[in-house]
Phi, psi and omega in degrees: 000136179265156177276123175259097179301319183292325184284322174303311181295326176295318177298309185295327178297313180299318178296308181300331184270319191241353178283131181272103181291140182262336185247170174241170173060224185294322178302330179295316175300321179293328177294320176297317177308306181299321176298320179289318178302319175294323175303311176310307178299316182301330179269006190052039173265126179267096181278162170295159176298127183292158185053040175272174187250005175231169177242108183053042176081359184263131170283172179283163182290326186282340189094347176292138182267114178257137178279130178254115188296318178192164177195145176228155184212132170225117185063235175257022177244130181227150175230131174256133183246144169231133186239134173223139181216071187260350181061028174214159185301135179282129183258172188299324187302328183286324175294316179303312184296310175302318172300318180292319178300313186289325178297316183302319177292316187298320172295326180293320180295318180300313193287341175273003174082010182278146180264118183203126168269107190255116175262153175238134183234127177249118180244137183219152176274359177232160178287161178264147174281169188299328186286317177301317180293321179300319176296321182297314184294317183301316187258013183051041168273114184283120192256137181239122174220164188289334186273001182202138184288135178295150187302315183300324179291316175307310188297319178301316182288319178293340177260358176274130188300333178290323183264332181309313179290350181262350182251137189308138184300323180298320176297314175305314175301318179294324178299315182294334181279325187265314198276323187304325178300345181256008174235078184229155176286162179297345179294332183291332182274326178241110187253132174283120174273310168205180191312123183054024177236124186233161180221150179270145168223096187233161179294156176275168181305320182297317181292323176294311179308316185294315183290333180303312176285319185296317181302307177308306183301317183293321176300308181302316179296315175300316182292325175293325182287319180293325181295325181294323187259323181218081178306138178066026180304307180289324184293324180292319179298313177304320176299323178293323182289314186294326181301335183266356180294141183081359179274355188237148177279123181269000184284000000 
């Protein structure tokens, strides 16, 4: 089975946007984690044990023990997840912490010679402020928030013949030009030059400015188009996911 990043992003987007939380505070975040765990099990995806202290069995490079909210791995593709449900705008500090944690684990994975392409997904029940988004774009962290369709999901719809013909061609073309570079594994940002020597390969400020506006516009266009042809499209998908929640043993 392959990991479908776009489908996972679509499911998380629907959960973050439509799920009615029963708890507050820390328990609210745990509820989002458990909701995603139920989704994984329903899709026959075997996640790592949530809230573990290693990433795919690897300790951090620094020796600091970081909590991993969830992670999945199939073959040499892995995804590291961070979930937040604070009911308030996400600030850059939370993105910085997640980024540093995953880099710390990633260096350990590299130095042990393991072959792994590591994607990162940050999911929140509240929207991110622009500075937080900038850091996500810079480090190719896929961010999920209620107010905007995630990039992998936009690309999937724009590439689908059914929806491609319903969206202005110019927008589809712009999406293919701008968006794919922001759906990359961490390997693309941190490149191994020679043994234990690394270099950064990240977007420049102009590219980040461009995607900041383009992402919002393309999400809005996609949502308007879907609403015109299939009202409540995402809400119905969310209902299907939520209906299966609580049916699985997490032990």
